C-alpha positions in Angstrom: -31.6 0.3 -35.8 -28.4 0.9 -38.0 -28.3 4.3 -39.4 -29.2 4.7 -43.1 -26.9 5.0 -45.3 -27.4 8.9 -46.5 -27.0 9.8 -43.1 -23.8 7.6 -41.7 -22.1 11.1 -42.1 -23.8 12.0 -38.5 -22.3 9.0 -37.0 -19.2 10.7 -36.3 -17.1 14.4 -36.7 -15.2 14.2 -40.2 -11.5 14.3 -38.6 -12.3 11.1 -36.8 -11.8 7.7 -39.4 -14.0 4.4 -38.3 -11.2 2.9 -36.0 -11.4 6.0 -33.9 -8.3 7.4 -35.2 -7.4 11.0 -36.2 -8.1 11.4 -39.7 -5.6 14.2 -40.8 -7.0 16.6 -43.3 -5.4 17.4 -46.3 -7.7 20.5 -47.7 -7.3 21.3 -51.7 -5.5 24.9 -52.0 -9.1 27.4 -52.7 -9.0 29.6 -55.3 -12.1 31.9 -56.5 -13.3 35.6 -55.9 -14.5 34.4 -52.4 -11.4 33.2 -51.6 -9.6 36.6 -52.7 -11.9 38.5 -50.8 -10.5 36.6 -47.5 -7.3 36.9 -48.4 -7.8 41.2 -48.2 -9.8 40.7 -44.8 -7.3 38.6 -43.3 -4.3 40.3 -44.1 -6.6 43.5 -42.9 -7.2 41.9 -39.9 -3.7 40.6 -39.6 -1.5 44.2 -39.8 -4.1 45.2 -36.7 -3.6 42.3 -35.0 0.5 43.1 -35.0 0.4 46.8 -34.8 -2.3 47.5 -32.5 -0.4 46.9 -29.7 2.6 49.6 -31.0 0.0 52.2 -31.8 -0.2 54.7 -29.2 -3.2 57.8 -28.8 -2.2 60.2 -26.5 0.4 58.4 -25.2 -1.4 54.9 -24.5 -1.1 51.9 -25.9 -3.8 51.1 -28.3 -4.9 47.8 -27.4 -3.4 46.7 -23.6 -4.9 44.2 -21.7 -2.7 44.0 -18.7 -4.8 41.6 -16.0 -1.7 41.2 -13.5 -1.8 44.8 -12.5 -5.3 45.5 -13.9 -4.5 48.2 -16.5 -6.6 47.8 -19.7 -6.7 50.1 -22.7 -9.3 50.2 -25.3 -8.9 52.4 -28.3 -6.6 54.5 -26.2 -9.1 55.1 -23.4 -7.5 54.0 -20.3 -9.9 51.9 -17.9 -9.4 50.9 -14.5 -10.8 47.8 -12.0 -13.5 50.7 -11.1 -14.8 50.5 -14.8 -15.7 46.6 -14.2 -18.9 47.5 -14.9 -18.9 48.6 -17.9 -16.8 45.6 -18.7 -19.6 43.7 -17.9 -21.8 45.4 -20.0 -19.7 45.6 -22.8 -19.4 41.6 -22.7 -23.2 41.3 -22.8 -23.5 43.5 -25.6 -20.8 41.2 -27.5 -22.6 38.3 -26.4 -25.8 39.4 -27.7 -24.0 40.6 -30.9 -22.7 37.2 -31.5 -26.4 35.6 -30.7 -27.7 38.0 -33.3 -25.2 37.6 -36.0 -25.4 33.9 -35.5 -29.2 33.8 -35.6 -29.3 35.6 -38.9 -25.7 34.8 -40.9 -24.8 31.8 -39.4 -20.8 31.3 -38.9 -19.8 34.4 -41.0 -17.7 35.0 -38.2 -15.7 32.0 -38.2 -14.9 31.8 -41.9 -14.2 35.7 -42.0 -13.0 37.3 -39.1 -11.8 34.7 -36.1 -7.9 34.5 -35.6 -8.3 30.8 -35.6 -9.3 30.2 -39.3 -7.0 33.5 -40.4 -3.8 32.3 -39.1 -4.4 28.4 -39.8 -6.1 29.0 -43.2 -4.0 32.6 -44.8 -0.7 31.8 -43.0 0.3 28.0 -41.7 -1.8 26.7 -44.5 -0.5 28.6 -47.7 3.5 28.3 -46.2 2.3 24.2 -46.5 1.3 25.1 -50.3 4.4 26.6 -50.7 7.0 23.6 -49.3 5.0 20.6 -49.7 2.5 21.4 -52.4 -1.3 21.0 -53.1 -3.5 18.2 -51.7 -2.3 15.7 -53.8 1.4 16.3 -53.1 0.7 16.3 -49.4 -0.5 13.0 -49.2 2.1 11.3 -51.2 4.9 12.9 -49.0 2.9 11.4 -45.8 2.6 7.9 -47.4 6.4 8.2 -48.1 9.2 7.0 -45.9 11.3 9.3 -44.1 13.9 9.9 -47.1 16.3 13.1 -47.6 13.1 14.9 -49.5 10.7 14.5 -46.9 12.8 15.3 -43.8 13.7 18.5 -45.4 10.6 19.9 -46.2 9.3 18.9 -42.6 12.5 20.3 -40.8 11.8 23.5 -42.9 8.1 23.6 -42.3 8.0 23.2 -38.8 11.1 25.5 -38.1 9.0 28.2 -40.0 5.5 27.5 -38.2 7.9 27.5 -34.6 9.3 31.2 -35.6 6.0 32.4 -36.6 4.4 31.1 -33.6 7.3 32.6 -31.4 6.3 36.1 -33.1 2.7 35.6 -32.8 3.5 34.9 -28.8 5.4 37.9 -28.7 2.1 40.1 -29.9 0.2 38.1 -27.2 2.4 39.2 -24.8 2.8 42.8 -25.7 -1.2 43.0 -25.6 -0.8 41.4 -21.8 2.3 43.2 -20.3 2.5 46.8 -22.8 4.6 46.6 -26.0 6.8 49.2 -24.2 7.6 46.8 -21.3 8.3 44.1 -24.1 10.7 46.2 -26.2 12.6 47.2 -22.6 12.3 43.4 -21.8 14.3 42.0 -25.7 16.5 45.2 -26.3 17.2 47.1 -23.4 17.7 44.5 -20.4 17.9 41.5 -22.0 15.2 38.4 -21.9 17.3 36.5 -19.2 16.9 39.1 -16.7 13.2 38.2 -16.6 13.3 34.4 -17.0 9.7 33.7 -15.7 8.6 36.1 -18.5 10.6 34.1 -20.9 9.3 31.2 -20.0 6.0 32.3 -20.7 6.7 33.2 -24.0 8.1 29.9 -24.6 5.0 28.5 -23.3 2.6 30.5 -25.4 4.7 29.8 -28.0 4.6 26.2 -27.5 0.4 26.5 -27.4 0.5 28.3 -30.7 2.7 25.6 -32.2 0.5 22.8 -31.1 -2.9 24.0 -32.2 -1.5 25.3 -35.9 0.6 22.5 -36.6 -1.4 19.7 -35.1 -4.5 20.3 -33.4 -5.3 22.7 -36.0 -9.2 22.1 -37.4 -9.7 20.3 -34.5 -10.3 23.5 -32.4 -13.3 24.3 -34.8 -14.8 21.4 -34.4 -13.5 20.5 -30.3 -12.6 23.2 -28.4 -14.6 26.2 -29.7 -17.8 26.7 -27.9 -19.1 28.7 -30.6 -19.7 26.0 -33.1 -21.9 24.4 -30.6 -23.7 26.8 -29.7 -24.9 27.7 -33.2 -27.1 24.4 -33.2 -29.0 26.2 -30.6 -29.3 29.5 -32.5 -29.8 28.7 -36.1 -33.1 27.9 -38.1 -34.3 27.9 -41.7 -34.2 31.6 -42.0 -30.3 31.8 -41.2 -28.3 32.8 -44.1 -25.5 29.9 -44.1 -23.4 28.3 -46.6 -25.7 25.9 -48.6 -25.7 23.3 -51.1 -29.0 23.6 -53.4 -30.0 20.2 -53.4 -33.5 21.1 -55.3 -31.2 22.1 -58.2 -28.4 19.6 -57.5 -30.5 16.6 -56.9 -33.7 17.1 -59.3 -36.0 14.3 -60.0 -33.1 11.0 -60.5 -30.4 12.7 -58.2 -26.9 14.0 -59.1 -24.6 11.6 -61.5 -21.2 12.2 -63.2 -20.9 14.6 -65.8 -20.9 12.9 -69.4 -20.1 15.6 -72.1 -23.0 16.7 -74.8 -26.0 15.7 -72.2 -28.6 17.5 -71.8 -29.6 17.2 -68.0 -32.5 18.9 -68.7 -33.8 15.9 -70.7 -32.5 13.3 -68.5 -33.6 14.8 -65.5 -30.3 14.2 -63.4 -29.3 17.0 -60.9 -26.8 20.0 -61.6 -24.3 18.4 -59.1 -21.5 16.3 -61.2 -20.5 14.0 -58.2 -16.9 15.5 -58.5 -16.2 15.9 -54.9 -14.1 19.4 -55.4 -16.5 20.8 -52.6 -15.3 18.0 -50.1 -11.6 18.4 -51.1 -11.2 21.7 -50.6 -12.8 21.7 -47.2 -10.6 22.5 -44.2 -12.6 20.5 -41.9 -13.3 17.9 -44.3 -16.8 17.4 -44.7 -19.4 17.2 -47.9 -21.3 20.5 -47.9 -23.9 18.3 -49.9 -25.4 16.9 -46.5 -26.6 20.0 -45.2 -25.7 22.3 -42.2 -22.8 20.8 -40.0 -21.3 21.9 -36.9 -17.7 21.5 -38.5 -18.5 23.9 -41.4 -17.2 27.4 -40.2 -18.8 28.8 -43.4 -15.3 29.7 -45.3 -17.0 29.9 -48.9 -13.9 27.7 -50.3 -16.8 24.6 -51.4 -18.7 27.9 -53.3 -15.2 28.7 -55.0 -15.0 25.0 -56.1 -18.2 24.6 -57.3 -18.5 27.6 -59.0 -15.3 26.7 -60.9 -16.9 23.4 -61.8 -20.2 24.9 -62.8 -18.4 27.3 -65.1 -16.2 24.5 -66.9 -19.5 22.2 -67.5 -21.6 25.2 -69.0 -23.6 25.4 -65.9 -25.2 28.1 -63.5 -23.1 29.7 -60.7 -24.5 29.4 -57.4 -25.1 25.4 -57.0 -23.2 26.1 -53.5 -23.8 29.5 -52.0 -25.1 31.7 -49.3 -28.7 31.1 -48.9 -31.1 29.8 -45.8 -33.3 26.6 -45.6 -36.5 28.7 -46.3 -34.8 30.2 -49.4 -33.8 26.6 -51.0 -37.0 24.7 -50.3 -39.3 27.8 -50.9 -37.2 30.4 -52.9 -38.0 32.4 -50.0 -36.5 35.8 -49.3 -34.3 36.9 -46.0 -36.9 38.4 -43.2 -36.2 40.2 -40.2 -37.8 37.6 -38.2 -39.4 38.6 -34.8 -36.7 37.1 -32.8 -34.7 38.8 -34.8 -36.2 42.2 -33.8 -36.1 41.2 -30.0 -32.3 40.3 -29.5 -31.8 43.6 -31.8 -34.2 45.6 -29.2 -32.1 44.3 -26.2 -28.8 45.1 -28.2 -30.0 48.7 -29.0 -31.1 49.2 -25.6 -28.1 48.0 -23.7 -25.7 49.8 -26.3 -27.3 53.0 -25.5 -26.5 52.2 -21.6 -23.3 51.5 -22.6 -22.5 55.3 -24.7 -24.3 56.5 -21.9 -22.4 55.4 -19.1 -18.8 56.2 -20.9 -20.3 59.8 -21.4 -21.3 59.9 -17.6 -17.8 58.1 -17.0 -15.7 60.3 -14.5 -11.7 61.0 -15.2 -11.2 60.9 -11.7 -12.3 58.2 -9.0 -12.2 59.2 -5.1 -12.4 57.3 -2.4 -12.7 58.2 1.1 -12.8 55.4 4.0 -12.9 56.3 7.9 -9.3 54.6 8.8 -10.4 50.9 10.4 -10.4 50.8 14.4 -10.0 54.7 15.0 -13.0 56.8 16.9 -13.5 59.8 17.0 -11.4 62.6 18.2 -12.9 65.5 20.7 -11.0 68.7 20.5 -11.2 72.1 21.5 -14.6 74.4 21.1 -16.3 71.4 20.7 -14.7 70.4 17.0 -15.1 66.4 16.2 -12.4 65.0 14.5 -12.3 61.9 12.3 -9.3 60.3 10.5 -9.5 59.1 6.8 -7.5 57.5 4.3 -8.5 58.8 0.5 -7.2 57.3 -2.5 -7.5 59.6 -5.9 -7.2 57.6 -9.4 -6.2 59.7 -12.6 -7.8 58.2 -15.2 -6.8 60.5 -17.6 -3.4 61.2 -19.8 -3.0 64.6 -18.4 -1.3 65.5 -14.7 -4.3 66.7 -12.5 -2.3 69.5 -10.2 -3.2 71.6 -7.2 -5.8 69.1 -6.1 -7.4 69.7 -2.4 -10.8 68.6 -0.3 -13.7 70.4 0.6 -16.1 70.1 2.8 -19.6 70.9 1.1 -22.3 69.1 3.3 -21.5 70.4 6.5 -19.6 73.3 8.0 -16.1 72.0 8.7 -12.3 71.8 7.4 -10.3 69.1 5.8 -6.6 68.8 7.0 -4.2 66.5 5.0 -1.3 65.2 7.1 1.2 66.3 4.8 0.5 69.1 2.7 -2.8 70.9 1.7 -2.6 70.8 -2.4 -1.1 68.2 -4.4 -0.8 66.6 -8.1 -2.1 63.2 -8.7 0.3 61.9 -11.6 -1.6 60.8 -15.2 -3.0 56.9 -15.5 -1.9 57.3 -11.5 -3.3 57.4 -8.5 -2.8 59.6 -5.2 -3.0 58.0 -1.5 -2.9 59.8 1.8 -4.6 60.8 5.0 -6.7 63.4 6.1 -8.5 64.6 9.0 -12.2 66.0 8.7 -13.1 68.6 11.7 -16.7 69.5 12.4 -18.0 71.5 15.2 -20.4 69.0 17.2 -22.9 71.6 17.1 -23.7 70.6 13.6 -24.3 67.1 13.7 -27.3 65.4 13.5 -26.6 61.9 15.3 -23.6 59.8 16.0 -23.2 58.4 12.9 -23.7 61.2 9.7 -23.0 61.6 6.2 -20.7 63.6 4.8 -20.0 65.1 1.1 -16.6 66.1 0.3 -15.5 67.8 -2.8 -12.2 66.9 -4.8 -10.9 70.3 -6.6 -8.4 71.1 -9.1 -7.3 74.6 -10.1 -10.4 75.7 -7.6 -12.3 73.7 -10.4 -15.3 70.9 -8.7 -13.8 67.5 -10.6 -15.3 64.7 -8.4 -17.5 64.3 -5.5 -17.7 61.5 -2.6 -19.3 60.5 0.9 -18.1 58.8 3.5 -19.4 58.0 7.1 -18.4 60.6 10.1 -18.7 59.3 13.5 -19.8 61.8 16.9 -20.6 61.4 20.3 -24.1 59.8 20.9 -25.3 62.9 22.9 -25.4 64.8 19.8 -28.1 62.3 18.5 
């Protein structure tokens, strides 16, 4: 059955034409109060993004995600692989928060905070407007033959795009290997001393260049899973960028504007069919068709429509932040049971995470029996087991004068090297030790012993280990 004319927009995405080829989007440059707000938010986030790897808190990089060396620093606090459970809970909280936020406010994140949108709309497109002009000039430039003007403008644009992509790749690399390491590679040792890192940097640059110079809005429409997720999460109560079809269509539908026309008499809607909301959309959709997966809630159509409404002396807000229920029934936003459920789970998990962060030890101790080694019988009926130990210091200070004490049994602990040692800041200390216990105090051939880790005579951590003894003492 053939799709009705007013539903044909659902047959394909806005960036594909009737022949199935890429339909290049030439959005008109936005202008309005929401766009100004977005610029301030975007510039603040860009400053944070570029500055965060170079900010130090107690000697730690503010944000570091060194996956290869398994070193992570979040807001200046170091995290180790042993803290992976905290990362898992944080990710679950993040997913639930995004779900809750989407149910309530749609893709507000995409339009205001998403790095893809910020870089595309506030950096690369603004450069494009500066070099090639607004929508009409860009369309004409694309259609004209490759003359001197077109080659000059395109080369300047592509070179600037590449330079910015290279800078983004460097900042991205600073998050992965650390800003100090990156500066050392560039200014002290030279990039050609680290060819593998340089190749990785160029690959990142190529990816960013491809995304922002060619793939563009396709990331939001095709690649990003969040756009698909919103179709499941949104309902009629979700606040999104919406067209007030009741006001825009009224009794006889929308129509072109005629001077001195009283639309309250003719029954025509307030929408004058100017298509400014379509021309300004960065994903090429017509917001008047309703909520669509391509819409990133960027508010460009709101600014464009408000400007037109002011020009023809009609009230603003024909396109605005609203829910389907608000437009259809004038219903106000309500905190639904669905939102209450998400909020309760989010609150509980956040409380668990905060509690675990407060209970997180500054020192992680692991003491394990040496594989393949049995116990050793010594003089005076003493049983000895050999262990390897690893102490991880998660703090930004050296932990000095460290030693071990047996807490659960009477006995001694002897280190192979020296008794007291130092665990370096954000580092680890490894070694071998012997636990010696009189056989008379053992209850079985397999015992659990509790060992305390002390620094300057203060207990800083406890751990347990298995202790083997002779069967005759079970």
